[in-house]
N, CA, C and O of each residue as an XYZ file, in Angstrom:
612
protein
N     296.672     60.200    205.661
C     297.580     59.128    206.001
C     298.704     59.085    204.974
O     298.442     59.001    203.775
N     299.934     59.140    205.425
C     301.085     59.082    204.548
C     301.502     57.644    204.337
O     301.443     56.839    205.266
N     301.927     57.306    203.120
C     302.370     55.957    202.810
C     303.798     56.000    202.314
O     304.385     57.075    202.188
N     304.374     54.806    202.025
C     305.744     54.733    201.532
C     305.910     55.464    200.215
O     306.996     55.962    199.920
N     304.841     55.538    199.409
C     304.937     56.175    198.104
C     304.583     57.653    198.150
O     304.671     58.335    197.129
N     304.192     58.156    199.292
C     303.824     59.554    199.436
C     305.083     60.420    199.435
O     306.104     60.051    200.016
N     304.997     61.557    198.786
C     306.109     62.493    198.741
C     306.422     63.006    200.143
O     305.507     63.264    200.924
N     307.724     63.158    200.474
C     308.077     63.715    201.789
C     307.592     65.157    201.939
O     307.514     65.677    203.052
N     307.271     65.790    200.833
C     306.747     67.146    200.865
C     305.352     67.183    201.491
O     304.893     68.235    201.935
N     304.690     66.045    201.524
C     303.309     66.002    202.002
C     303.238     65.707    203.497
O     302.773     64.647    203.917
N     303.702     66.656    204.280
C     303.567     66.536    205.729
C     302.142     66.915    206.119
O     301.325     67.251    205.262
N     301.851     66.857    207.405
C     300.488     67.093    207.879
C     299.959     68.479    207.493
O     298.804     68.603    207.085
N     300.783     69.511    207.615
C     300.334     70.863    207.284
C     300.046     70.991    205.787
O     299.038     71.582    205.400
N     300.908     70.452    204.960
C     300.669     70.536    203.518
C     299.423     69.756    203.110
O     298.683     70.190    202.228
N     299.190     68.628    203.734
C     297.957     67.867    203.466
C     296.747     68.723    203.833
O     295.770     68.765    203.084
N     296.801     69.401    204.969
C     295.688     70.265    205.391
C     295.505     71.419    204.401
O     294.375     71.786    204.081
N     296.601     71.985    203.921
C     296.517     73.056    202.906
C     295.825     72.521    201.658
O     294.925     73.166    201.120
N     296.240     71.348    201.197
C     295.636     70.754    199.996
C     294.154     70.446    200.210
O     293.347     70.639    199.301
N     293.792     69.974    201.392
C     292.373     69.701    201.685
C     291.551     70.977    201.601
O     290.474     70.990    201.005
N     292.055     72.038    202.191
C     291.329     73.322    202.165
C     291.217     73.855    200.737
O     290.155     74.331    200.335
N     292.302     73.778    199.974
C     292.283     74.290    198.598
C     291.437     73.424    197.680
O     290.856     73.922    196.716
N     291.364     72.132    197.973
C     290.493     71.252    197.197
C     289.034     71.643    197.417
O     288.245     71.676    196.473
N     288.684     71.937    198.658
C     287.312     72.340    198.980
C     286.982     73.712    198.401
O     285.852     73.955    197.980
N     287.981     74.621    198.380
C     287.747     75.972    197.879
C     289.047     76.527    197.284
O     289.824     77.170    197.990
N     289.288     76.281    195.979
C     290.532     76.733    195.356
C     290.707     78.259    195.344
O     291.814     78.750    195.124
N     289.640     78.997    195.575
C     289.718     80.464    195.563
C     289.956     81.051    196.953
O     289.921     82.268    197.135
N     290.193     80.187    197.917
C     290.410     80.628    199.291
C     291.628     81.548    199.368
O     292.699     81.219    198.857
N     291.457     82.682    199.999
C     292.571     83.626    200.158
C     293.603     83.061    201.122
O     293.274     82.354    202.074
N     294.850     83.390    200.850
C     295.956     82.897    201.664
C     295.792     83.300    203.128
O     296.086     82.511    204.027
N     295.328     84.510    203.366
C     295.161     84.966    204.754
C     294.102     84.144    205.476
O     294.270     83.808    206.649
N     293.020     83.818    204.791
C     291.964     82.998    205.397
C     292.465     81.573    205.615
O     292.175     80.963    206.644
N     293.199     81.054    204.673
C     293.767     79.714    204.802
C     294.709     79.649    206.012
O     294.657     78.699    206.793
N     295.555     80.651    206.159
C     296.480     80.710    207.297
C     295.703     80.774    208.617
O     296.070     80.119    209.593
N     294.637     81.562    208.637
C     293.821     81.670    209.846
C     293.210     80.327    210.208
O     293.242     79.921    211.370
N     292.656     79.638    209.225
C     292.027     78.337    209.477
C     293.027     77.302    209.993
O     292.690     76.445    210.809
N     294.256     77.399    209.504
C     295.267     76.403    209.867
C     296.082     76.798    211.089
O     296.849     75.991    211.615
N     295.916     78.045    211.546
C     296.631     78.500    212.725
C     298.115     78.724    212.485
O     298.931     78.523    213.385
N     298.470     79.147    211.258
C     299.865     79.458    210.927
C     299.920     80.830    210.269
O     298.880     81.429    209.990
N     301.118     81.327    210.020
C     301.260     82.652    209.422
C     300.977     82.619    207.918
O     301.122     81.589    207.260
N     300.575     83.760    207.406
C     300.326     83.893    205.969
C     301.591     83.608    205.158
O     301.501     82.905    204.152
N     302.787     84.127    205.550
C     303.997     83.791    204.784
C     304.294     82.288    204.764
O     304.803     81.774    203.767
N     303.984     81.585    205.845
C     304.191     80.136    205.880
C     303.314     79.461    204.827
O     303.777     78.593    204.087
N     302.055     79.864    204.766
C     301.132     79.281    203.791
C     301.594     79.602    202.372
O     301.613     78.720    201.513
N     301.966     80.861    202.118
C     302.444     81.253    200.774
C     303.649     80.412    200.351
O     303.707     79.904    199.232
N     304.613     80.276    201.274
C     305.846     79.533    200.967
C     305.522     78.063    200.690
O     306.089     77.471    199.772
N     304.632     77.481    201.459
C     304.285     76.071    201.265
C     303.517     75.855    199.969
O     303.747     74.867    199.272
N     302.612     76.762    199.639
C     301.882     76.643    198.367
C     302.857     76.784    197.198
O     302.744     76.061    196.209
N     303.797     77.693    197.303
C     304.813     77.858    196.258
C     305.594     76.562    196.067
O     305.809     76.129    194.935
N     306.027     75.931    197.185
C     306.762     74.662    197.088
C     305.896     73.556    196.487
O     306.384     72.747    195.697
N     304.622     73.515    196.854
C     303.715     72.514    196.292
C     303.524     72.735    194.790
O     303.447     71.777    194.021
N     303.447     74.004    194.379
C     303.357     74.341    192.948
C     304.627     73.938    192.214
O     304.571     73.233    191.207
N     305.760     74.380    192.714
C     307.042     74.163    192.034
C     307.429     72.691    191.968
O     308.087     72.266    191.018
N     307.030     71.918    192.959
C     307.377     70.492    192.978
C     306.439     69.666    192.099
O     306.714     68.495    191.837
N     305.342     70.255    191.645
C     304.404     69.530    190.793
C     303.297     68.817    191.545
O     302.463     68.154    190.929
N     303.272     68.942    192.886
C     302.166     68.345    193.639
C     300.865     69.020    193.213
O     299.872     68.347    192.936
N     300.876     70.349    193.164
C     299.738     71.095    192.605
C     300.048     71.264    191.118
O     301.000     71.951    190.749
N     299.240     70.634    190.274
C     299.504     70.659    188.832
C     298.859     71.842    188.135
O     299.211     72.159    186.999
N     297.925     72.495    188.796
C     297.290     73.627    188.159
C     296.003     73.998    188.871
O     295.570     73.336    189.814
N     295.418     75.059    188.399
C     294.151     75.558    188.919
C     293.222     75.625    187.723
O     293.559     76.225    186.703
N     292.052     75.012    187.842
C     291.164     74.900    186.697
C     289.798     75.506    186.983
O     289.303     75.495    188.110
N     289.222     76.024    185.936
C     287.869     76.539    185.987
C     286.952     75.447    185.457
O     287.220     74.895    184.390
N     285.894     75.122    186.159
C     284.957     74.075    185.758
C     283.730     74.742    185.151
O     282.921     75.342    185.860
N     283.603     74.633    183.845
C     282.507     75.272    183.120
C     281.538     74.195    182.639
O     281.967     73.151    182.149
N     280.252     74.437    182.775
C     279.231     73.509    182.323
C     279.250     73.467    180.787
O     278.980     74.485    180.150
N     279.564     72.312    180.178
C     279.617     72.220    178.713
C     278.294     72.593    178.047
O     278.292     73.138    176.943
N     277.172     72.306    178.701
C     275.865     72.652    178.124
C     275.724     74.163    177.962
O     275.101     74.631    177.009
N     276.297     74.924    178.888
C     276.236     76.388    178.796
C     277.002     76.900    177.579
O     276.760     78.009    177.102
N     277.931     76.079    177.083
C     278.712     76.455    175.902
C     278.164     75.803    174.631
O     278.808     75.827    173.582
N     276.967     75.219    174.740
C     276.352     74.608    173.568
C     276.866     73.213    173.254
O     276.737     72.757    172.118
N     277.450     72.521    174.236
C     277.951     71.153    174.036
C     277.395     70.231    175.130
O     278.148     69.741    175.973
N     276.076     69.995    175.114
C     275.461     69.217    176.189
C     275.653     67.703    176.095
O     275.449     67.000    177.084
N     276.040     67.193    174.934
C     276.153     65.759    174.741
C     277.573     65.299    175.082
O     278.543     65.708    174.444
N     277.673     64.442    176.099
C     278.962     63.876    176.508
C     278.977     62.398    176.144
O     277.970     61.700    176.265
N     280.125     61.944    175.703
C     280.278     60.527    175.377
C     281.705     60.084    175.668
O     282.644     60.878    175.622
N     281.841     58.804    175.968
C     283.154     58.172    176.089
C     283.361     57.378    174.821
O     282.479     56.633    174.393
N     284.518     57.536    174.224
C     284.841     56.831    172.977
C     286.074     55.972    173.221
O     287.130     56.473    173.606
N     285.926     54.685    172.995
C     287.064     53.769    173.038
C     287.534     53.572    171.607
O     286.724     53.432    170.691
N     288.835     53.564    171.425
C     289.367     53.495    170.071
C     290.460     52.440    169.989
O     291.425     52.468    170.751
N     290.296     51.514    169.058
C     291.307     50.485    168.798
C     291.986     50.856    167.486
O     291.386     50.725    166.419
N     293.235     51.318    167.558
C     293.925     51.789    166.351
C     294.226     50.664    165.366
O     294.424     49.508    165.741
N     294.253     51.051    164.093
C     294.743     50.135    163.078
C     296.264     50.076    163.173
O     296.865     50.839    163.929
N     296.891     49.184    162.417
C     298.353     49.054    162.464
C     299.055     50.377    162.165
O     298.775     51.034    161.163
N     299.974     50.754    163.058
C     300.778     51.955    162.861
C     300.048     53.279    163.056
O     300.567     54.323    162.661
N     298.863     53.264    163.652
C     298.052     54.479    163.757
C     298.039     55.116    165.143
O     297.379     56.137    165.336
N     298.744     54.544    166.105
C     298.688     55.044    167.485
C     299.090     56.519    167.555
O     298.361     57.324    168.135
N     300.216     56.881    166.986
C     300.666     58.281    167.076
C     299.735     59.210    166.310
O     299.521     60.344    166.739
N     299.188     58.774    165.214
C     298.255     59.598    164.427
C     296.986     59.878    165.239
O     296.481     61.001    165.240
N     296.478     58.861    165.921
C     295.269     59.038    166.725
C     295.542     59.980    167.890
O     294.723     60.847    168.191
N     296.688     59.816    168.546
C     297.034     60.709    169.657
C     297.097     62.156    169.178
O     296.603     63.052    169.863
N     297.689     62.393    168.031
C     297.778     63.760    167.492
C     296.393     64.288    167.113
O     296.087     65.454    167.366
N     295.566     63.454    166.518
C     294.196     63.875    166.177
C     293.416     64.251    167.430
O     292.694     65.249    167.442
N     293.562     63.452    168.484
C     292.847     63.741    169.732
C     293.291     65.088    170.285
O     292.463     65.885    170.726
N     294.618     65.346    170.261
C     295.124     66.636    170.758
C     294.589     67.814    169.948
O     294.353     68.890    170.499
N     294.400     67.621    168.673
C     293.996     68.744    167.818
C     292.483     68.829    167.578
O     292.033     69.667    166.797
N     291.707     67.987    168.229
C     290.249     67.989    168.082
C     289.629     68.614    169.323
O     289.654     68.003    170.391
N     289.072     69.822    169.207
C     288.552     70.521    170.393
C     287.451     69.772    171.135
O     287.304     69.943    172.345
N     286.681     68.954    170.441
C     285.606     68.206    171.085
C     286.147     67.133    172.043
O     285.435     66.694    172.945
N     287.397     66.714    171.849
C     288.023     65.735    172.739
C     288.529     66.511    173.954
O     289.521     67.235    173.871
N     287.844     66.353    175.070
C     288.198     67.110    176.277
C     289.076     66.310    177.235
O     289.595     66.848    178.214
N     289.235     65.023    176.942
C     290.072     64.163    177.766
C     290.457     62.963    176.912
O     289.627     62.439    176.170
N     291.702     62.527    177.010
C     292.144     61.359    176.245
C     293.195     60.620    177.057
O     294.143     61.216    177.567
N     293.008     59.308    177.166
C     293.931     58.473    177.933
C     294.414     57.328    177.047
O     293.629     56.749    176.296
N     295.682     57.007    177.132
C     296.233     55.791    176.523
C     296.016     54.702    177.554
O     296.483     54.822    178.686
N     295.318     53.645    177.182
C     294.938     52.617    178.144
C     295.455     51.241    177.717
O     295.859     51.036    176.573
N     295.429     50.311    178.664
C     295.805     48.938    178.360
C     294.580     48.206    177.826
O     293.456     48.700    177.919
N     294.808     47.043    177.276
C     293.705     46.236    176.781
C     293.546     46.360    175.284
O     294.404     46.904    174.589
N     292.449     45.851    174.810
C     292.179     45.810    173.368
C     292.086     47.210    172.762
O     292.614     47.465    171.680
N     291.414     48.104    173.471
C     291.319     49.491    173.013
C     292.519     50.243    173.571
O     292.824     50.134    174.759
N     293.191     50.996    172.732
C     294.391     51.723    173.179
C     294.078     53.118    173.701
O     294.884     53.703    174.425
N     292.927     53.650    173.345
C     292.580     55.009    173.747
C     291.182     55.053    174.337
O     290.278     54.336    173.907
N     291.027     55.921    175.342
C     289.727     56.223    175.923
C     289.608     57.738    175.927
O     290.390     58.427    176.582
N     288.625     58.256    175.191
C     288.446     59.699    175.068
C     287.076     60.108    175.583
O     286.085     59.408    175.376
N     287.035     61.238    176.251
C     285.753     61.845    176.619
C     285.551     63.007    175.679
O     286.440     63.844    175.517
N     284.382     63.065    175.056
C     284.090     64.122    174.091
C     282.833     64.875    174.507
O     281.941     64.317    175.147
N     282.776     66.145    174.132
C     281.595     66.996    174.365
C     281.202     67.586    173.017
O     281.999     68.262    172.367
N     279.970     67.323    172.609
C     279.481     67.791    171.310
C     278.105     68.432    171.465
O     277.406     68.189    172.448
N     277.720     69.259    170.480
C     276.415     69.926    170.557
C     275.220     68.984    170.381
O     274.163     69.202    170.973
N     275.390     67.930    169.561
C     274.276     67.029    169.264
C     274.825     65.686    168.794
O     276.005     65.562    168.466
N     273.954     64.689    168.767
C     274.374     63.342    168.391
C     274.950     63.300    166.981
O     275.923     62.588    166.731
N     274.359     64.057    166.055
C     274.894     64.030    164.690
C     276.328     64.572    164.635
O     277.104     64.193    163.758
N     276.669     65.448    165.561
C     278.046     65.958    165.632
C     278.990     64.884    166.171
O     280.165     64.850    165.807
N     278.478     64.003    167.039
C     279.289     62.885    167.501
C     279.576     61.954    166.328
O     280.693     61.458    166.174
N     278.567     61.723    165.510
C     278.763     60.869    164.338
C     279.862     61.433    163.438
O     280.715     60.686    162.958
N     279.844     62.732    163.210
C     280.876     63.358    162.377
C     282.255     63.225    163.011
O     283.243     62.989    162.315
N     282.319     63.374    164.324
C     283.598     63.230    165.028
C     284.112     61.797    164.901
O     285.291     61.584    164.616
N     283.241     60.820    165.108
C     283.648     59.417    164.975
C     284.112     59.106    163.562
O     285.053     58.336    163.369
N     283.453     59.704    162.571
C     283.845     59.494    161.175
C     285.259     59.997    160.897
O     285.959     59.435    160.054
N     285.691     61.058    161.600
C     287.061     61.565    161.417
C     288.097     60.576    161.924
O     289.192     60.487    161.368
N     287.763     59.825    162.980
C     288.693     58.855    163.547
C     288.611     57.486    162.863
O     289.552     56.698    162.958
N     287.512     57.195    162.182
C     287.272     55.876    161.595
C     288.375     55.383    160.653
O     288.671     54.189    160.675
N     288.992     56.218    159.837
C     290.044     55.693    158.949
C     291.274     55.154    159.699
O     292.090     54.438    159.118
N     291.402     55.493    160.970
C     292.607     55.141    161.727
C     292.390     54.045    162.769
O     293.339     53.591    163.408
N     291.129     53.622    162.935
C     290.863     52.566    163.898
C     289.375     52.349    164.116
O     288.537     53.018    163.511
N     289.066     51.406    164.988
C     287.683     51.054    165.279
C     287.236     51.779    166.541
O     287.926     51.742    167.560
N     286.087     52.436    166.477
C     285.569     53.169    167.627
C     284.387     52.438    168.240
O     283.686     51.672    167.579
N     284.190     52.701    169.525
C     283.041     52.192    170.255
C     282.686     53.304    171.240
O     283.525     53.710    172.044
N     281.451     53.799    171.183
C     281.102     54.953    172.016
C     279.931     54.661    172.941
O     279.083     53.812    172.671
N     279.922     55.403    174.048
C     278.844     55.321    175.034
C     278.479     56.730    175.455
O     279.347     57.519    175.828
N     277.191     57.048    175.396
C     276.728     58.364    175.827
C     276.663     58.431    177.340
O     276.353     57.439    177.999
N     276.950     59.580    177.882
C     276.790     59.808    179.312
C     275.325     60.174    179.537
O     274.827     61.160    178.994
N     274.651     59.369    180.341
C     273.236     59.589    180.634
C     273.087     60.479    181.866
O     272.244     61.375    181.896
N     273.912     60.224    182.881
C     273.940     61.067    184.075
C     275.314     60.902    184.729
O     276.086     60.015    184.364
N     275.601     61.760    185.687
C     276.898     61.737    186.368
C     276.671     61.724    187.874
O     276.691     62.774    188.517
N     276.452     60.522    188.445
C     276.217     60.450    189.887
C     277.453     60.827    190.718
O     277.317     61.265    191.861
N     278.648     60.662    190.154
C     279.884     61.077    190.835
C     280.662     61.948    189.859
O     281.313     61.421    188.957
N     280.611     63.270    190.016
C     281.359     64.149    189.111
C     282.865     64.020    189.354
O     283.277     63.509    190.395
N     283.686     64.475    188.411
C     285.147     64.419    188.632
C     285.510     65.049    189.964
O     284.983     66.094    190.346
N     286.417     64.393    190.658
C     286.846     64.882    191.962
C     288.334     64.607    192.136
O     288.936     63.854    191.370
N     288.901     65.215    193.133
C     290.316     65.051    193.408
C     290.595     63.684    194.015
O     289.713     63.050    194.595
N     291.821     63.252    193.871
C     292.273     62.014    194.492
C     292.208     62.207    196.010
O     292.596     63.265    196.506
N     291.725     61.206    196.759
C     291.661     61.353    198.218
C     293.044     61.629    198.812
O     294.033     61.017    198.408
N     293.103     62.538    199.758
C     294.377     62.917    200.380
C     294.713     62.025    201.569
O     295.860     62.001    202.015
N     293.766     61.320    202.070
C     294.020     60.512    203.261
C     294.003     59.046    203.010
O     294.204     58.259    203.935
């Protein structure tokens, strides 16, 4: 369903292309064209436009953090001390254990998702941020809804 805020680039065919690629990002262009009942050059051209316009922001590989020795996931909320917002943002960017970081509204200015090998490593990570603000963390116990794409309809 298209809304007033939807890009004009997102016509019915492009929405169908995005739905198919969301379900299987490795789908070959020829197979995608066959499923949609259009030519392969049409699909290629439309995917190129979706890429170039920024509708498709990238293609990502989803790797299990536990397989890389980082089974412990936690969300860390951080309330910066005075004048520390930019320092915390830079620290988050340069800390490999921080796999996601958002600037948020409310009392806490940052929400970070971290992946570490063990709880004691989380403690060390929190200690690095402690001089710049107050942290509050929550361990991920399970993930009933894994990360998914924004609904297209």
